[in-house]
ZAMARGU-4260 file (C-alpha; in steps of 0.2 Angstrom, whole numbers, plus 5000, padded with zeros to 4 digits):
<rodrens>
0) 4892/4720/5178 | 4875/4727/5170 | 4880/4722/5152 | 4885/4704/5159 | 4867/4702/5167
5) 4859/4709/5151 | 4868/4695/5141 | 4862/4682/5153 | 4844/4688/5156 | 4834/4699/5146
10) 4823/4703/5161 | 4835/4717/5166 | 4831/4727/5150 | 4816/4736/5157 | 4823/4740/5173
15) 4839/4747/5165 | 4829/4757/5153 | 4820/4765/5168 | 4836/4769/5176 | 4842/4777/5160
20) 4826/4787/5160 | 4830/4794/5177 | 4846/4802/5170 | 4836/4811/5157 | 4825/4819/5171
25) 4830/4837/5177 | 4843/4837/5191 | 4839/4846/5207 | 4851/4853/5220 | 4849/4858/5238
30) 4864/4870/5239 | 4872/4882/5226 | 4888/4872/5228 | 4881/4855/5224 | 4884/4857/5206
35) 4903/4858/5209 | 4903/4846/5224 | 4895/4832/5214 | 4902/4836/5197 | 4914/4821/5197
40) 4901/4809/5202 | 4888/4816/5189 | 4901/4816/5175 | 4906/4798/5179 | 4887/4793/5179
45) 4884/4801/5162 | 4900/4794/5155 | 4893/4777/5160 | 4879/4780/5147 | 4891/4779/5133
50) 4899/4763/5140 | 4881/4755/5141 | 4880/4756/5122 | 4890/4740/5122 | 4874/4732/5129
55) 4867/4722/5114 | 4849/4728/5116 | 4841/4740/5103 | 4829/4746/5117 | 4843/4751/5129
60) 4854/4760/5115 | 4839/4770/5109 | 4835/4775/5127 | 4852/4781/5130 | 4851/4792/5114
65) 4835/4799/5120 | 4842/4802/5137 | 4857/4812/5128 | 4845/4822/5117 | 4835/4827/5133
70) 4850/4835/5140 | 4846/4849/5127 | 4829/4852/5133 | 4830/4868/5143 | 4813/4868/5150
75) 4811/4870/5169 | 4803/4855/5178 | 4785/4857/5182 | 4786/4851/5200 | 4801/4854/5212
80) 4804/4845/5228 | 4803/4855/5244 | 4819/4863/5248 | 4827/4859/5231 | 4830/4870/5216
85) 4834/4865/5198 | 4852/4865/5192 | 4858/4877/5178 | 4851/4873/5161 | 4868/4868/5154
90) 4873/4858/5169 | 4870/4841/5160 | 4879/4847/5144 | 4894/4852/5154 | 4895/4835/5163
95) 4893/4826/5147 | 4908/4836/5140 | 4918/4832/5156 | 4914/4814/5155 | 4919/4812/5137
100) 4902/4805/5131 | 4904/4812/5113 | 4920/4802/5110 | 4912/4786/5117 | 4896/4788/5106
105) 4907/4790/5090 | 4916/4774/5094 | 4899/4765/5097 | 4895/4768/5079 | 4904/4752/5074
110) 4892/4743/5086 | 4876/4749/5077 | 4883/4749/5059 | 4870/4737/5053 | 4856/4743/5063
115) 4848/4758/5054 | 4836/4764/5068 | 4850/4763/5081 | 4862/4772/5070 | 4850/4786/5066
120) 4847/4788/5085 | 4866/4789/5088 | 4868/4802/5075 | 4854/4812/5082 | 4863/4812/5099
125) 4879/4816/5091 | 4871/4830/5081 | 4866/4838/5097 | 4883/4835/5106 | 4892/4842/5091
130) 4886/4860/5094 | 4899/4861/5107 | 4918/4864/5103 | 4923/4853/5117 | 4913/4839/5111
135) 4919/4841/5093 | 4937/4840/5099 | 4933/4824/5108 | 4924/4817/5093 | 4939/4821/5082
140) 4950/4811/5093 | 4939/4796/5088 | 4941/4800/5069 | 4923/4806/5069 | 4925/4814/5051
145) 4931/4799/5042 | 4919/4787/5052 | 4904/4798/5047 | 4909/4800/5029 | 4910/4782/5027
150) 4891/4780/5032 | 4885/4793/5020 | 4881/4781/5006 | 4872/4769/5017 | 4855/4763/5013
155) 4842/4775/5021 | 4825/4778/5013 | 4821/4792/5025 | 4837/4802/5020 | 4841/4806/5038
160) 4857/4797/5038 | 4865/4809/5025 | 4857/4824/5033 | 4863/4821/5051 | 4880/4815/5045
165) 4883/4830/5035 | 4876/4841/5049 | 4889/4834/5061 | 4903/4836/5048 | 4898/4855/5046
170) 4899/4857/5065 | 4916/4848/5066 | 4922/4860/5052 | 4915/4875/5062 | 4921/4870/5079
175) 4938/4862/5076 | 4953/4864/5064 | 4947/4863/5046 | 4963/4856/5041 | 4961/4841/5053
180) 4944/4837/5047 | 4949/4838/5029 | 4964/4827/5032 | 4952/4814/5040 | 4941/4815/5025
185) 4955/4813/5012 | 4955/4794/5011 | 4950/4786/4994 | 4936/4777/5003 | 4929/4794/5010
190) 4930/4803/4993 | 4921/4789/4985 | 4907/4789/4998 | 4905/4808/4996 | 4905/4807/4977
195) 4892/4793/4977 | 4880/4802/4989 | 4883/4819/4979 | 4879/4810/4962 | 4863/4802/4970
200) 4857/4818/4976 | 4861/4827/4960 | 4852/4814/4949 | 4838/4809/4960 | 4835/4823/4972
205) 4820/4834/4967 | 4815/4841/4984 | 4821/4858/4990 | 4828/4849/5005 | 4838/4837/4993
210) 4845/4851/4983 | 4851/4860/4999 | 4859/4845/5005 | 4868/4842/4988 | 4875/4860/4989
215) 4881/4857/5007 | 4891/4841/5001 | 4898/4851/4986 | 4905/4863/4999 | 4914/4849/5008
220) 4920/4842/4992 | 4927/4859/4987 | 4937/4859/5004 | 4944/4842/4999 | 4949/4849/4982
225) 4960/4862/4991 | 4970/4848/4999 | 4983/4841/4987 | 4983/4825/4996 | 4965/4821/4993
230) 4963/4808/4979 | 4950/4819/4970 | 4957/4815/4953 | 4960/4797/4956 | 4942/4795/4962
235) 4935/4803/4946 | 4927/4816/4957 | 4937/4831/4949 | 4932/4826/4931 | 4914/4825/4937
240) 4914/4842/4945 | 4922/4850/4929 | 4909/4842/4918 | 4895/4848/4929 | 4902/4866/4929
245) 4903/4867/4910 | 4889/4856/4903 | 4875/4870/4902 | 4887/4881/4891 | 4896/4869/4879
250) 4881/4857/4876 | 4892/4842/4874 | 4884/4825/4879 | 4894/4816/4893 | 4890/4799/4900
255) 4894/4805/4918 | 4879/4816/4918 | 4867/4808/4906 | 4849/4813/4909 | 4854/4827/4921
260) 4843/4842/4919 | 4845/4858/4930 | 4831/4869/4934 | 4833/4887/4937 | 4828/4887/4955
265) 4838/4897/4968 | 4847/4880/4974 | 4852/4877/4956 | 4859/4894/4955 | 4869/4892/4971
270) 4875/4875/4963 | 4881/4884/4948 | 4891/4897/4958 | 4898/4883/4969 | 4904/4873/4953
275) 4912/4889/4946 | 4921/4890/4963 | 4927/4872/4961 | 4935/4877/4945 | 4944/4891/4953
280) 4951/4879/4967 | 4956/4866/4954 | 4966/4879/4944 | 4978/4880/4959 | 4982/4861/4957
285) 4994/4858/4943 | 4988/4840/4941 | 4970/4846/4937 | 4976/4857/4922 | 4975/4844/4909
290) 4957/4840/4915 | 4952/4858/4913 | 4959/4859/4896 | 4951/4843/4890 | 4933/4847/4897
295) 4930/4863/4888 | 4932/4875/4903 | 4939/4889/4892 | 4925/4890/4879 | 4912/4888/4894
300) 4919/4903/4903 | 4921/4914/4887 | 4902/4911/4884 | 4900/4925/4897 | 4912/4937/4889
305) 4899/4947/4880 | 4887/4962/4883 | 4874/4960/4896 | 4860/4969/4887 | 4849/4953/4889
310) 4852/4938/4900 | 4862/4924/4890 | 4850/4911/4898 | 4833/4917/4898 | 4828/4907/4913
315) 4840/4917/4924 | 4835/4934/4930 | 4846/4949/4925 | 4854/4950/4943 | 4857/4931/4943
320) 4865/4931/4925 | 4876/4946/4930 | 4882/4937/4945 | 4886/4922/4935 | 4894/4932/4922
325) 4906/4941/4934 | 4910/4925/4943 | 4914/4917/4927 | 4926/4931/4921 | 4934/4931/4938
330) 4938/4913/4937 | 4944/4916/4919 | 4958/4926/4926 | 4964/4911/4936 | 4962/4898/4922
335) 4968/4908/4907 | 4987/4909/4912 | 4986/4889/4913 | 4978/4886/4896 | 4986/4899/4885
340) 4984/4888/4869 | 4966/4886/4872 | 4965/4905/4876 | 4972/4910/4860 | 4963/4897/4850
345) 4946/4903/4857 | 4951/4921/4852 | 4949/4927/4870 | 4959/4943/4867 | 4946/4948/4854
350) 4931/4944/4865 | 4939/4954/4879 | 4943/4969/4869 | 4926/4970/4861 | 4918/4967/4879
355) 4929/4982/4885 | 4923/4993/4871 | 4905/4989/4876 | 4910/4993/4894 | 4915/5011/4890
360) 4901/5013/4877 | 4885/5023/4879 | 4873/5008/4879 | 4860/5009/4892 | 4864/4996/4906
365) 4861/4996/4924 | 4871/4983/4934 | 4864/4976/4950 | 4880/4975/4960 | 4873/4962/4971
370) 4887/4950/4971 | 4904/4949/4978 | 4912/4952/4961 | 4899/4966/4957 | 4904/4977/4972
375) 4903/4995/4966 | 4895/4991/4949 | 4877/4996/4953 | 4870/5006/4939 | 4886/5005/4928
380) 4898/4993/4920 | 4913/4995/4931 | 4912/4978/4938 | 4912/4970/4921 | 4927/4982/4916
385) 4937/4977/4932 | 4935/4958/4929 | 4939/4959/4911 | 4955/4969/4914 | 4960/4957/4928
390) 4960/4943/4914 | 4971/4953/4903 | 4982/4957/4917 | 4984/4939/4921 | 4989/4934/4904
395) 5000/4948/4899 | 5010/4945/4916 | 5016/4929/4908 | 5026/4940/4895 | 5021/4927/4882
400) 5026/4934/4865 | 5011/4926/4856 | 4998/4933/4868 | 5005/4951/4868 | 5008/4951/4850
405) 4990/4946/4847 | 4984/4959/4858 | 4994/4973/4850 | 4989/4968/4833 | 4971/4971/4837
410) 4975/4989/4843 | 4975/4985/4862 | 4987/5000/4866 | 4976/5013/4859 | 4960/5005/4866
415) 4968/5004/4883 | 4973/5022/4883 | 4955/5027/4879 | 4949/5016/4893 | 4962/5024/4904
420) 4955/5041/4900 | 4938/5036/4903 | 4942/5029/4920 | 4952/5045/4924 | 4937/5056/4920
425) 4926/5044/4931 | 4939/5047/4945 | 4937/5065/4944 | 4918/5064/4946 | 4920/5053/4961
430) 4935/5044/4968 | 4931/5026/4971 | 4943/5011/4975 | 4936/5001/4959 | 4940/5015/4947
435) 4958/5017/4955 | 4960/4998/4953 | 4955/4999/4935 | 4967/5013/4931 | 4981/5003/4940
440) 4977/4987/4930 | 4977/4996/4914 | 4994/5004/4918 | 5001/4987/4922 | 4995/4980/4906
445) 5003/4994/4896 | 5019/4991/4905 | 5019/4973/4901 | 5015/4976/4882 | 5027/4990/4879
450) 5042/4984/4889 | 5057/4981/4878 | 5048/4985/4862 | 5052/5002/4854 | 5038/5002/4841
455) 5025/4999/4855 | 5033/5013/4865 | 5031/5025/4850 | 5012/5020/4849 | 5011/5025/4868
460) 5022/5041/4867 | 5012/5057/4865 | 4995/5051/4871 | 5002/5040/4885 | 5013/5054/4892
465) 4999/5066/4893 | 4989/5053/4903 | 5003/5049/4914 | 5007/5067/4919 | 4992/5069/4930
470) 4995/5053/4940 | 5013/5059/4944 | 5006/5076/4949 | 4995/5067/4962 | 4992/5076/4979
475) 5004/5067/4991 | 4990/5068/5004 | 4980/5056/4993 | 4993/5042/4996 | 4986/5039/5013
480) 4968/5039/5008 | 4966/5020/5009 | 4957/5019/4992 | 4972/5014/4982 | 4981/5030/4976
485) 4997/5022/4982 | 4996/5007/4971 | 4990/5019/4957 | 5005/5030/4958 | 5017/5015/4958
490) 5008/5008/4943 | 5010/5025/4934 | 5029/5025/4939 | 5031/5007/4932 | 5022/5012/4916
495) 5034/5027/4914 | 5049/5016/4916 | 5042/5003/4904 | 5033/5013/4891 | 5043/5030/4890
500) 5062/5026/4894 | 5071/5020/4879 | 5061/5029/4866 | 5068/5046/4863 | 5052/5053/4856
505) 5043/5049/4872 | 5057/5054/4883 | 5059/5071/4874 | 5040/5074/4876 | 5040/5069/4894
510) 5054/5082/4897 | 5045/5095/4888 | 5030/5092/4900 | 5042/5095/4914 | 5041/5077/4920
515) 5058/5077/4928 | 5053/5091/4939 | 5037/5081/4945 | 5048/5066/4948 | 5060/5077/4959
520) 5045/5084/4968 | 5040/5066/4972 | 5057/5062/4977 | 5058/5077/4989 | 5044/5069/4999
525) 5058/5056/5005 | 5046/5042/5006 | 5056/5026/5007 | 5044/5016/4996 | 5045/5029/4982
530) 5063/5034/4982 | 5070/5017/4975 | 5059/5017/4959 | 5060/5036/4956 | 5079/5036/4958
535) 5080/5021/4946 | 5069/5031/4933 | 5080/5046/4935 | 5096/5036/4932 | 5089/5028/4916
540) 5083/5045/4910 | 5100/5052/4912 | 5105/5043/4896 | 5095/5057/4887 | 5107/5072/4886
545) 5094/5084/4890 | 5090/5076/4907 | 5104/5083/4917 | 5100/5101/4913 | 5082/5098/4919
550) 5089/5090/4935 | 5101/5104/4938 | 5087/5117/4935 | 5075/5110/4948 | 5072/5119/4964
555) 5062/5113/4978 | 5056/5120/4994 | 5067/5134/5002 | 5076/5134/4985 | 5083/5117/4988
560) 5094/5110/4973 | 5093/5092/4967 | 5111/5089/4972 | 5107/5094/4990 | 5092/5083/4990
565) 5102/5068/4984 | 5115/5070/4997 | 5101/5072/5011 | 5094/5055/5005 | 5111/5047/5006
570) 5113/5053/5024 | 5095/5047/5028 | 5099/5030/5020 | 5116/5028/5030 | 5107/5033/5046
575) 5094/5019/5043 | 5108/5006/5038 | 5118/5011/5054 | 5134/5016/5045 | 5146/5023/5057
580) 5150/5041/5056 | 5156/5054/5069 | 5146/5069/5074 | 5152/5080/5059 | 5147/5066/5046
585) 5165/5061/5043 | 5172/5043/5041 | 5174/5034/5058 | 5180/5017/5052 | 5193/5019/5038
590) 5194/5000/5036 | 5175/4998/5032 | 5169/5016/5028 | 5152/5012/5021 | 5148/4995/5029
595) 5131/4994/5038 | 5129/4988/5055 | 5120/4972/5049 | 5134/4969/5037 | 5147/4970/5051
600) 5138/4957/5061 | 5138/4944/5047 | 5151/4930/5049 | 5162/4925/5035 | 5153/4911/5024
605) 5163/4904/5010 | 5152/4906/4994 | 5154/4898/4977 | 5161/4908/4963 | 5144/4910/4954
610) 5135/4917/4970 | 5136/4935/4974 | 5144/4940/4991 | 5135/4950/5004 | 5144/4966/4999
615) 5137/4964/4981 | 5120/4959/4987 | 5119/4974/4998 | 5120/4985/4983 | 5103/4980/4977
620) 5095/4982/4995 | 5097/5000/4997 | 5097/5016/4986 | 5115/5021/4988 | 5121/5014/4972
625) 5107/5024/4963 | 5112/5040/4971 | 5130/5037/4967 | 5125/5034/4948 | 5114/5049/4948
630) 5127/5061/4955 | 5140/5054/4943 | 5128/5059/4929 | 5127/5077/4937 | 5146/5078/4940
635) 5154/5081/4957 | 5161/5098/4953 | 5152/5115/4954 | 5136/5108/4962 | 5125/5122/4968
640) 5116/5124/4984 | 5128/5113/4995 | 5134/5117/5013 | 5150/5111/5021 | 5141/5096/5028
645) 5135/5092/5011 | 5153/5092/5004 | 5158/5081/5018 | 5145/5068/5013 | 5149/5071/4994
650) 5167/5066/4998 | 5161/5049/5003 | 5149/5047/4989 | 5163/5051/4976 | 5173/5036/4982
655) 5158/5024/4984 | 5165/5012/4970 | 5182/5012/4978 | 5175/5008/4995 | 5164/4994/4988
660) 5179/4986/4979 | 5188/4987/4995 | 5174/4978/5004 | 5174/4964/4991 | 5192/4962/4993
665) 5190/4961/5012 | 5177/4947/5010 | 5189/4938/4998 | 5203/4939/5010 | 5192/4933/5024
670) 5186/4918/5014 | 5203/4913/5009 | 5209/4913/5027 | 5195/4902/5032 | 5199/4889/5018
675) 5218/4889/5017 | 5233/4900/5019 | 5239/4910/5004 | 5256/4909/4997 | 5268/4923/5002
680) 5266/4933/4986 | 5247/4932/4986 | 5247/4937/5004 | 5258/4952/5001 | 5247/4957/4986
685) 5231/4955/4997 | 5240/4966/5011 | 5244/4979/4998 | 5226/4980/4992 | 5219/4981/5009
690) 5231/4995/5013 | 5226/5004/4997 | 5208/5003/5003 | 5212/5010/5020 | 5223/5024/5013
695) 5208/5029/5002 | 5197/5030/5018 | 5211/5040/5027 | 5212/5052/5012 | 5194/5055/5011
700) 5193/5058/5030 | 5208/5070/5028 | 5198/5079/5014 | 5183/5080/5025 | 5193/5088/5039
705) 5200/5101/5027 | 5183/5105/5021 | 5176/5107/5039 | 5192/5118/5044 | 5189/5129/5029
710) 5171/5131/5033 | 5176/5135/5051 | 5188/5148/5045 | 5175/5156/5034 | 5163/5156/5048
715) 5176/5166/5059 | 5178/5178/5045 | 5160/5181/5042 | 5158/5183/5061 | 5172/5196/5061
720) 5164/5205/5047 | 5147/5205/5055 | 5155/5211/5072 | 5163/5226/5062 | 5146/5230/5054
725) 5139/5230/5072 | 5152/5241/5078 | 5149/5254/5064 | 5131/5254/5068 | 5134/5257/5086
730) 5146/5271/5082 | 5134/5279/5070 | 5120/5278/5084 | 5132/5287/5096 | 5135/5301/5083
735) 5117/5303/5081 | 5114/5303/5099 | 5128/5316/5101 | 5121/5327/5088 | 5104/5326/5096
740) 5112/5331/5113 | 5120/5346/5105 | 5104/5351/5097 | 5095/5351/5114 | 5109/5361/5121
745) 5108/5374/5108 | 5089/5376/5111 | 5090/5376/5130 | 5105/5387/5132 | 5107/5404/5124
750) 5126/5406/5126 | 5128/5389/5117 | 5116/5395/5103 | 5127/5410/5100 | 5143/5400/5100
755) 5136/5388/5088 | 5130/5403/5077 | 5148/5410/5077 | 5155/5393/5072 | 5143/5391/5058
760) 5146/5408/5051 | 5165/5405/5052 | 5162/5389/5043 | 5152/5397/5029 | 5165/5410/5027
765) 5179/5398/5026 | 5169/5388/5012 | 5167/5403/5001 | 5178/5406/4986 | 5193/5418/4988
770) 5192/5424/4970 | 5182/5440/4967 | 5169/5440/4953 | 5173/5454/4941 | 5159/5465/4933
775) 5145/5455/4942 | 5134/5457/4957 | 5137/5447/4972 | 5122/5441/4981 | 5122/5438/4999
780) 5118/5420/5005 | 5113/5426/5022 | 5095/5428/5027 | 5093/5444/5038 | 5086/5441/5055
785) 5087/5422/5054 | 5089/5415/5072 | 5093/5397/5069 | 5109/5387/5067 | 5102/5373/5056
790) 5102/5373/5037 | 5088/5382/5028 | 5073/5374/5021 | 5067/5371/5004 | 5060/5389/5002
795) 5072/5402/4995 | 5070/5420/4989 | 5078/5425/4972 | 5083/5443/4971 | 5081/5451/4954
800) 5094/5460/4944 | 5096/5478/4950 | 5089/5492/4939 | 5106/5498/4934 | 5111/5482/4926
805) 5095/5481/4915 | 5100/5477/4898 | 5113/5465/4903 | 5114/5447/4899 | 5096/5443/4906
810) 5088/5457/4896 | 5084/5445/4882 | 5074/5433/4892 | 5057/5432/4899 | 5064/5434/4917
815) 5067/5453/4912 | 5048/5455/4911 | 5045/5449/4929 | 5049/5460/4944 | 5044/5450/4960
820) 5043/5460/4975 | 5057/5460/4988 | 5048/5471/5000 | 5048/5468/5019 | 5030/5463/5018
825) 5033/5450/5005 | 5047/5442/5015 | 5036/5442/5031 | 5024/5432/5021 | 5037/5420/5015
830) 5043/5418/5033 | 5025/5413/5038 | 5026/5398/5027 | 5032/5383/5036 | 5043/5370/5027
835) 5045/5352/5031 | 5061/5356/5040 | 5054/5370/5050 | 5039/5359/5056 | 5052/5346/5063
840) 5064/5358/5071 | 5062/5373/5082 | 5071/5389/5082 | 5076/5402/5095 | 5075/5420/5091
845) 5091/5431/5093 | 5088/5448/5101
</rodrens>
């Protein structure tokens, strides 16, 4: 109604503007609930402001925009009506969101397309509204991103059009889906408009504000370059950005940037980094590779692969040049694999090896370490080393013969080993994630260079094995440090597989260094991620005849043998796979004795002849095949350190191939039945094959039962022997106790003592020889006056030869000169000496 009146009479303009001003004044409420009670009415009122944009009056439209801008003035009103209080500061903003004002204003841009002043006021209002996520989503419904982008290259001497439009675009990117905004900007018209504004600011923007705005637009262009659907190449924007990124390095005139001269201000420094980032983004687009090759990207980036003793561009500070250098080398890692021919023609390998030589040199250099790529490089050259090795890693991972041969011809293997030793020494001083990453990258590069080349493996052999051994000896606790030891260990194992195995010189030296023992120590940790690669290495190593003896000699904790470890790993793997076994570890399903639970759940799917079945695919998905291969190398007989449980499992392992063949035949039978019915002869043959497989399962189950019964019988025998020993021990204790009781009886009862004495004397008399000694003196063995019934102690008295026998057989010896006293006094003296036995045992005198 109002718009119709305005069309008929212009006299309504002033009153309408006054009414709109009222909406811009602070709202007041009487009750706390008024904000909620009147929310629908207020939101509808504010929504009407957007609809009034259809009024063909510049004054009305500008007043509406001013009213919207005033919503964001949070100052409290100076005067309040009696009994009223101001509404909350964000009340009007919330009501504008509820009324959908932002969407209406976006749609109204078409009404003010040719009126610059009105357009700028609308953009100013939208700039405020776009600070809210709700409003941004409403604006995106009205295609706000594409509408705003199309107005970027409009005529505006003040520059506010570009500034406000780009600001709103940034708010949309931050508050809504970035993908949705990019999709709206990905039309050819929007890309052209963005390109024209960017070029205008680049060539004619000399103010600080213009350079900042130029960089903001370049970031938006970078986001567009990430979208394959955006016509960046078709619009010529991609080529322009590539030329801009390289023109200061290659110095080749280009009409696209004729007359352009960059200063070395901070904004231009940021522009340079953003252009490098664009190169990294474009390297992911296969369609842009040709443009990267044609516009000298490779030579431009290689300009930074040189020592940083002095800045390459004297106008950049040392910190700025280092940041650009590291950024350029990091991008080279992405671009080099795409431009291999350019990489080789520019002698990039030579430049990188010389640069790496400088990195480990003693030249004084103090890195700033301020940038993202310079992390950890403050005061050293580690950041430069890491970025350069990433470039080499990216190109050798192509396994291109020309690249790898070019590297090896320049002595890369020897140089990389030197760098690896340097990094290992650095790691001993202080463990750092960057140093560990450097070591892992070098090991990967060596693996790629030496794989399948015997001569290169020989170059690696002695020095390389000496370096690898400490990595394999790594403390297992470090694997959980979070610094990258886990990755380093895997790289070392991969290097061992690629650089040592297959070269007998290197293999023998590794064995000499007890490397197999170290691998088995790692395997004993039973870490799932380590077992697969270690078992693969051990299987390959077993081609060397000396390996099996090393494996058999190894002993782990509690004297564990290698065979026992391998069988334990088999049981652990089957437990994880859900293979059905009984509580003794025997086969529970003779038809499918080694099938996993997942394998049993799979339905029969007919496969082409050239596609492996699930039974075949399953071999590569677990470690059972490697365990079987390794035990085949060791042999299944006379394996030390195995229990009955191990022998039960070993019976299954020994028949692994037979069981796997049975699984394949079972799948084949199932597929045939799904497709058609076999003829009688084929059906009988398939039945026989199935029965053979089941018979094998029954035979193994029977063998397992026999092993368990034998073990049970042996345990019973051992139990009986143990029981016999226990009985003997108890009997001996009873005899000791009985002897002690007899001893106590003799010491406490005189009659018992005399009886024991008589028995002792009879026993002594009975033990004497019945033959009489002729022509000799018989010495008495009794001690006069002895009143004990226990054996005599260590002290004895030796009587001398009687005087009448002097001159006899002892006369010629020294003993004839000695005449010890046998007087009663001497005997008494001897009796007073207590021996060890007399200390322990008491005696009772006999009257």
